[in-house]
C-alpha positions as CSV (number, residue, x, y, z in Angstrom):
1,M,0.0,0.0,0.0
2,A,2.8,2.4,0.9
3,A,4.5,1.8,-2.5
4,Q,1.3,2.8,-4.3
5,Y,1.1,6.0,-2.2
6,L,4.7,6.7,-2.9
7,Q,4.2,6.2,-6.7
8,Q,1.3,8.6,-6.5
9,N,3.4,11.1,-4.6
10,Q,1.1,10.9,-1.6
11,L,4.1,11.0,0.8
12,D,2.1,11.6,4.0
13,N,-0.2,8.6,3.4
14,A,2.9,6.4,2.5
15,K,4.6,7.4,5.7
16,R,1.5,6.5,7.8
17,Q,1.3,3.1,6.1
18,L,5.0,2.4,6.7
19,E,4.7,3.4,10.3
20,K,1.9,0.9,10.7
21,A,3.9,-1.8,9.0
22,L,6.9,-1.1,11.3
23,S,4.8,-1.0,14.4
24,A,3.3,-4.4,13.5
25,N,6.7,-5.9,12.7
26,E,9.8,-3.9,13.6
27,R,12.0,-6.5,11.9
28,Y,10.4,-6.1,8.4
29,A,13.4,-5.0,6.3
30,P,11.4,-3.9,3.1
31,A,9.5,-1.4,5.2
32,Y,12.8,0.2,6.4
33,D,14.0,0.3,2.8
34,M,10.7,1.9,1.6
35,M,10.9,4.4,4.5
36,G,14.4,5.4,3.3
37,V,13.1,5.9,-0.2
38,L,10.2,7.9,1.1
39,L,12.5,10.2,3.1
40,Q,14.9,10.5,0.2
41,T,12.0,11.4,-2.1
42,E,10.7,14.1,0.2
43,G,14.1,15.6,-0.1
44,S,14.4,18.0,2.8
45,P,17.9,18.0,4.4
46,L,16.5,16.6,7.6
47,N,14.8,13.7,5.8
48,I,17.7,13.0,3.5
49,T,19.9,12.6,6.6
50,K,17.3,10.4,8.3
51,A,16.9,8.2,5.2
52,E,20.4,6.6,5.7
53,S,19.5,5.0,9.0
54,Y,16.5,3.3,7.4
55,F,18.5,1.9,4.5
56,R,21.2,0.7,6.9
57,Q,18.6,-0.9,9.2
58,A,17.0,-2.7,6.2
59,L,20.4,-4.2,5.3
60,V,21.2,-5.2,8.9
61,L,17.9,-7.1,9.1
62,Q,18.1,-8.6,5.6
63,P,21.6,-8.3,4.0
64,L,20.4,-10.1,0.9
65,L,17.6,-7.6,0.2
66,M,19.0,-6.5,-3.1
67,K,16.3,-3.8,-3.7
68,A,17.5,-2.1,-0.5
69,R,21.1,-2.4,-1.7
70,N,20.3,-0.7,-5.0
71,N,18.1,2.0,-3.3
72,Y,20.9,2.7,-0.8
73,G,23.3,2.9,-3.7
74,V,21.1,5.5,-5.4
75,Y,20.9,7.4,-2.1
76,L,24.7,7.3,-1.7
77,A,25.3,8.5,-5.3
78,Q,22.9,11.3,-4.8
79,L,25.0,12.5,-1.9
80,G,28.2,12.2,-4.0
81,R,29.4,9.2,-2.0
82,Y,30.3,7.3,-5.2
83,D,32.7,4.7,-3.9
84,E,30.1,3.5,-1.3
85,A,27.4,3.6,-4.0
86,L,29.6,1.5,-6.3
87,T,29.9,-1.2,-3.6
88,Q,26.1,-1.4,-3.2
89,F,25.5,-1.5,-7.0
90,E,28.2,-4.2,-7.4
91,I,26.6,-6.4,-4.8
92,A,23.1,-6.0,-6.3
93,G,24.3,-6.3,-9.9
94,A,25.9,-9.6,-9.1
95,A,22.9,-11.1,-7.4
96,L,21.5,-13.8,-9.7
97,G,17.8,-13.9,-9.6
98,Y,17.4,-10.3,-8.4
99,E,14.6,-8.8,-10.6
100,G,16.2,-5.4,-10.6
101,R,19.6,-6.7,-11.5
102,I,19.8,-4.8,-14.8
103,K,18.9,-1.5,-13.1
104,A,21.6,-2.1,-10.5
105,L,24.1,-2.7,-13.3
106,E,22.9,0.5,-15.1
107,N,23.4,2.4,-11.8
108,L,26.9,0.8,-11.5
109,G,27.9,1.8,-15.0
110,V,26.6,5.3,-14.7
111,T,28.3,5.8,-11.3
112,A,31.6,4.4,-12.7
113,L,31.4,7.0,-15.4
114,K,30.9,9.7,-12.8
115,V,34.1,8.7,-11.0
116,G,36.0,8.2,-14.2
117,D,36.4,4.5,-13.9
118,Y,36.0,3.8,-17.6
119,P,37.2,0.2,-17.5
120,L,34.5,-0.6,-14.9
121,A,31.9,1.3,-16.9
122,T,32.8,-0.5,-20.1
123,D,32.8,-3.9,-18.4
124,T,29.4,-3.1,-16.8
125,F,27.7,-2.0,-20.0
126,V,29.0,-5.0,-21.8
127,R,27.6,-7.2,-19.1
128,I,24.2,-5.5,-19.4
129,L,24.2,-6.1,-23.2
130,E,25.1,-9.7,-22.7
131,R,21.9,-10.0,-20.7
132,D,19.7,-7.5,-22.5
133,R,20.7,-6.7,-26.1
134,S,18.1,-4.0,-26.4
135,N,19.2,-2.0,-23.4
136,L,19.4,1.6,-24.9
137,L,21.4,3.1,-22.0
138,A,24.1,0.4,-22.2
139,H,24.3,0.8,-26.0
140,L,24.7,4.5,-26.0
141,E,27.1,4.7,-23.1
142,L,29.2,1.9,-24.6
143,V,29.3,3.7,-28.0
144,D,30.5,6.8,-26.2
145,L,33.2,4.9,-24.3
146,L,34.4,3.3,-27.5
147,I,34.5,6.7,-29.3
148,M,36.4,8.1,-26.4
149,D,38.9,5.2,-26.7
150,Q,39.1,5.9,-30.4
151,Q,37.7,2.5,-31.3
152,W,35.8,3.9,-34.2
153,Q,34.9,0.6,-36.0
154,Q,33.6,-1.1,-32.8
155,A,31.6,2.0,-32.0
156,K,30.1,2.1,-35.5
157,T,29.3,-1.6,-35.3
158,L,27.6,-1.3,-31.9
159,F,25.7,1.9,-33.0
160,I,24.2,0.2,-36.0
161,C,23.1,-2.8,-34.0
């Protein structure tokens, strides 16, 4: 229910639902993750700061909750804490069976570009395309990386695909 409220930008209703969920089960990691997303979405400095404790608690309760790892990575990247974000994205991107794995890999590649780790970015976008040949972000970023590396023919071939 809280996720629907969050998607509809009804933040107060989402918060009430999450508080109910957490009072019913204080060990429910997805509710902590969602509360972190909610506070991050609201965006005030106070709530941005509070969001981290919710992401961390979700991961303490359920370290293999890859959605929380990816969301925490997005949060860290938003704060410019790119090295920490890369770690979260790498874990989520390597999790076989995680439904959001491609998104985590996209986040990993984009963050690697931000920190100038072009080999990691290249490797990540190749990994994405091995799993999803139609991924537009990976195609475009990889073409840019190939052009930057003056690999004109490979960039042309990939661009035409």
